[in-house]
N, C-alpha and C positions, 0 to 999 in steps of 0.2 A: 652637974658638973663632969661625971664619967660619960655621960651619955654625949654631950658635944663636944668633950675629950674625941673619940671613935670617931665621931662623924668627920672629926678634921683630920685625923690623922687618914681615915679609907683613902681618899682622893692621892694626897702622898705615898703610899703602899702602890698603890695600881700604878703610879709613874714609876716610882722602882722596880715593881713588877713587870712592866713593861720595858723597863730599859734595860735588866737584866735578861729580858728574853731574845731583847733584839742585841747584844751584846754576845750572846752566847751562839746567836743564829749567825750574827759577820766573824764570830771565830772560828763558828766549826766551816764556815766558806773558806777563809785565810787557811785553815789549816788541810783542807781536803783542797785546796787548792797546789802547798806548798807538797805535801803528796804525791800531785798530780807530776809537780817537775819533776822530783825525785825520781820517779818511773817515768 
């Protein structure tokens, strides 16, 4: 049962990780653009 649970959770974790990375990149880009606007 534990193995089945971990296998089912793996794809979800990958999606969350990819989403987090995407948001981090997007957020950092927004920060950079705002910094350039200030300059």
